[in-house]
C-alpha positions as a printed NumPy array, in Angstrom:
array([[-27.023, -49.624, -34.827],
       [-27.336, -47.777, -31.443],
       [-28.681, -44.409, -31.824],
       [-26.314, -41.623, -30.763],
       [-27.376, -39.69 , -27.747],
       [-28.344, -36.136, -28.522],
       [-28.198, -33.653, -25.829],
       [-31.548, -31.837, -25.155],
       [-32.079, -28.7  , -26.925],
       [-30.896, -25.628, -24.838],
       [-28.595, -27.543, -22.417],
       [-25.214, -26.635, -23.847],
       [-26.236, -23.169, -24.909],
       [-26.64 , -21.612, -21.255],
       [-23.182, -23.098, -20.22 ],
       [-21.382, -21.495, -23.182],
       [-23.268, -18.273, -22.749],
       [-22.35 , -18.266, -19.091],
       [-18.696, -18.925, -20.082],
       [-18.705, -16.228, -22.502],
       [-20.383, -13.736, -20.164],
       [-17.666, -14.52 , -17.588],
       [-15.018, -14.034, -19.809],
       [-16.496, -10.51 , -20.803],
       [-16.889,  -9.846, -17.094],
       [-13.159, -10.252, -16.519],
       [-11.549,  -6.63 , -16.819],
       [ -8.557,  -6.286, -19.202],
       [ -5.154,  -5.246, -18.005],
       [ -5.631,  -1.752, -19.718],
       [ -8.992,  -0.961, -18.151],
       [ -8.822,  -2.674, -14.756],
       [ -5.316,  -1.841, -14.021],
       [ -3.462,   0.63 , -16.049],
       [ -6.528,   3.005, -16.211],
       [ -7.481,   2.725, -12.642],
       [ -6.802,   6.078, -11.218],
       [ -6.71 ,   4.589,  -7.57 ],
       [ -3.612,   2.373,  -8.294],
       [ -1.841,   5.534,  -9.708],
       [ -2.629,   7.503,  -6.596],
       [ -1.413,   4.465,  -4.459],
       [  1.812,   4.282,  -6.733],
       [  2.498,   7.92 ,  -6.004],
       [  1.939,   7.557,  -2.497],
       [  4.226,   4.62 ,  -2.315],
       [  6.798,   6.505,  -4.317],
       [  6.772,   9.233,  -1.395],
       [  7.175,   6.373,   1.199],
       [  9.885,   4.632,  -0.834],
       [ 11.972,   7.839,  -0.87 ],
       [ 11.496,   8.431,   3.003],
       [ 12.144,   4.714,   4.039],
       [ 15.16 ,   4.196,   1.703],
       [ 16.665,   7.526,   2.811],
       [ 16.42 ,   6.631,   6.451],
       [ 17.761,   3.176,   6.156],
       [ 20.491,   3.944,   3.616],
       [ 21.797,   7.307,   4.961],
       [ 21.328,   7.162,   8.743],
       [ 24.832,   6.107,   9.626],
       [ 26.414,   8.886,   7.521],
       [ 23.711,  11.516,   8.608],
       [ 24.242,  10.744,  12.39 ],
       [ 28.009,  11.029,  11.978],
       [ 28.104,  14.142,   9.96 ],
       [ 25.237,  16.056,  11.348],
       [ 24.774,  14.814,  14.999],
       [ 28.289,  13.532,  15.77 ],
       [ 27.331,  10.106,  16.826],
       [ 29.18 ,   6.89 ,  16.099],
       [ 28.004,   4.035,  14.003],
       [ 26.959,   2.056,  17.035],
       [ 24.322,   4.702,  17.855],
       [ 23.014,   4.494,  14.197],
       [ 22.727,   0.749,  14.484],
       [ 20.36 ,   1.198,  17.588],
       [ 18.423,   3.944,  15.811],
       [ 17.9  ,   1.566,  12.807],
       [ 16.912,  -1.331,  15.174],
       [ 14.485,   1.193,  16.947],
       [ 13.164,   2.136,  13.367],
       [ 12.462,  -1.47 ,  12.441],
       [ 10.806,  -2.402,  15.879],
       [  8.547,   0.583,  15.417],
       [  7.615,  -0.602,  11.988],
       [  6.868,  -3.953,  13.168],
       [  4.445,  -2.583,  15.997],
       [  3.082,   0.11 ,  13.968],
       [  2.117,  -2.327,  10.988],
       [  0.233,  -4.676,  13.304],
       [ -1.693,  -1.862,  14.851],
       [ -2.475,  -0.033,  11.713],
       [ -3.818,  -3.202,  10.214],
       [ -6.112,  -3.564,  13.27 ],
       [ -7.234,  -0.022,  13.127],
       [ -8.075,  -0.098,   9.493],
       [-10.182,  -3.4  ,   9.871],
       [-11.986,  -2.281,  13.284],
       [-12.275,   1.49 ,  13.191],
       [-12.732,   1.942,   9.381],
       [-14.455,  -1.083,   8.2  ],
       [-11.595,  -2.43 ,   6.054],
       [-10.808,   0.824,   4.49 ],
       [ -7.092,   1.333,   4.124],
       [ -7.097,   5.015,   3.085],
       [ -7.662,   6.76 ,   6.47 ],
       [ -4.804,   4.989,   7.972],
       [ -2.554,   5.422,   5.114],
       [ -3.385,   9.12 ,   4.987],
       [ -2.829,   9.845,   8.621],
       [  0.522,   7.849,   8.951],
       [  1.911,   9.519,   5.696],
       [  0.985,  13.044,   6.984],
       [  2.351,  12.397,  10.439],
       [  5.71 ,  11.545,   8.954],
       [  6.1  ,  15.391,   8.147],
       [  6.439,  16.574,  11.938],
       [  8.267,  13.514,  12.681],
       [ 11.021,  14.299,  10.188],
       [ 11.294,  17.865,  11.472],
       [ 11.487,  16.48 ,  15.024],
       [ 14.46 ,  14.486,  13.651],
       [ 16.328,  17.457,  12.584],
       [ 15.574,  19.19 ,  15.974],
       [ 16.771,  16.557,  18.499],
       [ 20.26 ,  15.985,  19.592],
       [ 20.249,  13.339,  22.366],
       [ 20.608,   9.647,  21.731],
       [ 17.117,   8.997,  23.621],
       [ 15.469,  11.513,  21.57 ],
       [ 16.878,   9.991,  18.224],
       [ 15.801,   6.442,  19.255],
       [ 12.354,   7.962,  19.937],
       [ 12.174,   9.586,  16.513],
       [ 13.328,   6.65 ,  14.635],
       [ 10.712,   4.312,  16.439],
       [  7.994,   6.88 ,  15.505],
       [  9.27 ,   7.152,  11.991],
       [  9.108,   3.431,  11.595],
       [  5.844,   3.233,  13.225],
       [  4.339,   5.633,  10.598],
       [  6.324,   4.593,   7.439],
       [  6.065,   0.745,   7.578],
       [  2.226,   0.594,   8.049],
       [  1.781,   2.669,   4.765],
       [  4.214,   0.281,   3.036],
       [  2.178,  -2.79 ,   4.157],
       [ -1.386,  -1.263,   3.673],
       [ -0.463,  -0.091,   0.117],
       [  0.685,  -3.58 ,  -0.943],
       [ -2.707,  -4.927,   0.381],
       [ -5.003,  -2.208,  -0.945],
       [ -3.564,  -2.241,  -4.453],
       [ -4.94 ,  -5.793,  -4.634],
       [ -8.107,  -5.09 ,  -3.098],
       [ -9.446,  -2.387,  -5.586],
       [ -9.331,  -4.629,  -8.547],
       [-10.848,  -7.916,  -9.572],
       [ -9.074, -10.954,  -8.08 ],
       [ -7.78 , -12.102, -11.496],
       [ -5.96 ,  -8.714, -11.76 ],
       [ -4.582,  -8.571,  -8.2  ],
       [ -0.993,  -9.419,  -8.978],
       [ -0.686,  -6.968, -12.08 ],
       [ -2.149,  -4.203,  -9.859],
       [  0.338,  -5.05 ,  -7.027],
       [  3.152,  -4.986,  -9.605],
       [  2.204,  -1.653, -10.945],
       [  2.153,   0.007,  -7.612],
       [  5.432,  -1.643,  -6.404],
       [  7.119,  -0.563,  -9.76 ],
       [  6.292,   3.299,  -8.967],
       [  7.556,   2.619,  -5.315],
       [ 10.891,   1.259,  -6.627],
       [ 11.301,   4.5  ,  -8.596],
       [ 10.891,   6.326,  -5.224],
       [ 13.24 ,   4.038,  -3.549],
       [ 15.951,   4.526,  -6.226],
       [ 15.728,   8.259,  -5.81 ],
       [ 16.731,   8.18 ,  -2.288],
       [ 20.248,   6.996,  -3.531],
       [ 22.429,   9.064,  -6.002],
       [ 19.91 ,  11.835,  -6.665],
       [ 19.378,  12.503,  -2.974],
       [ 23.142,  12.39 ,  -2.439],
       [ 23.655,  15.297,  -4.865],
       [ 20.983,  17.092,  -3.234],
       [ 22.558,  16.671,   0.188],
       [ 25.961,  17.654,  -1.076],
       [ 24.638,  20.964,  -2.449],
       [ 22.225,  21.886,   0.413],
       [ 22.993,  19.993,   3.51 ],
       [ 21.226,  17.549,   5.878],
       [ 18.531,  20.096,   7.05 ],
       [ 17.424,  20.633,   3.517],
       [ 17.32 ,  16.931,   3.003],
       [ 14.964,  16.379,   5.857],
       [ 12.974,  19.462,   4.824],
       [ 12.565,  17.842,   1.347],
       [ 11.516,  14.444,   2.944],
       [  8.983,  16.408,   5.169],
       [  7.472,  18.023,   2.052],
       [  7.304,  14.656,   0.287],
       [  5.436,  13.231,   3.305],
       [  2.906,  16.079,   3.091],
       [  2.467,  15.637,  -0.629],
       [  2.048,  11.667,   0.11 ],
       [ -0.605,  12.408,   2.752],
       [ -2.613,  14.575,   0.458],
       [ -2.539,  11.968,  -2.172],
       [ -3.75 ,   9.347,   0.255],
       [ -6.531,  11.558,   1.311],
       [ -8.175,  10.889,  -2.142],
       [ -8.496,   7.303,  -1.036],
       [-10.181,   7.858,   2.248],
       [-13.518,   6.39 ,   1.299],
       [-12.097,   3.721,  -1.021],
       [-13.58 ,   0.242,  -0.19 ],
       [-12.286,  -3.211,  -1.141],
       [-13.547,  -4.679,  -4.185],
       [-16.022,  -7.598,  -3.428],
       [-16.275, -10.28 ,  -6.097],
       [-19.845, -11.07 ,  -5.611],
       [-21.323, -14.011,  -7.565],
       [-23.211, -13.052, -10.594],
       [-24.927, -14.282, -13.757],
       [-24.83 , -18.159, -13.88 ],
       [-23.321, -18.443, -10.427],
       [-26.475, -16.705,  -8.86 ],
       [-28.783, -18.943, -10.785],
       [-26.847, -21.975,  -9.634],
       [-27.677, -21.333,  -5.967],
       [-30.153, -23.84 ,  -4.91 ],
       [-33.353, -22.895,  -2.97 ],
       [-32.062, -24.181,   0.24 ],
       [-28.826, -22.051,   0.116],
       [-30.779, -18.948,  -0.801],
       [-33.056, -19.47 ,   2.027],
       [-29.992, -19.998,   4.239],
       [-28.431, -16.793,   2.967],
       [-31.453, -14.712,   3.69 ],
       [-31.536, -15.818,   7.328],
       [-27.984, -14.583,   7.712],
       [-26.216, -18.029,   7.616]])
């Protein structure tokens, strides 16, 4: 009878050990996502941005008609300016975060959120159509980049395997903010008026900027090879990597 092939001693053990080590290296949902303080800070900042963006998009026609005396056609132009500013601002913010800050999203998120405060105060002060268009363009150029970068940064501060869970958690908190811009903000406006609403939004922007400041030095998580993956690198590849290839 043919002898059954037996693997050499010690060949299967390293593979199983590497697999178990890789499994242990994967962070759990609790420790890697739910207990990650950076994600909660991002979520709260997203909450603030959600209130501001939803309020501007949902309430602008009523606000301009009741407070500024403009027709719906002016509101549509203002919202178009808002979206255009958001498009250009998002592209510029991504470029700045990559080139000026080495891929750190925190500085751009902090500055854009904080600058929403004077922009909202300016919206309360202007009375001409051209001034309103400029204000809405500025607001879009500041609010949309934070929205874009938060969705990216939330996935960068966790292991790749937990990226979708992290993004979902931050987006969940953001939706709570967006929903607060509906009926609750409407009750506040009915009781205190539009100037109070804009003052409240400016305060929310200031709080969001302060929260984002804690993420100033946060860097993206780098999934470096480790354990068995490092050992698998052959000598030629190691030499190539040392030369900067």
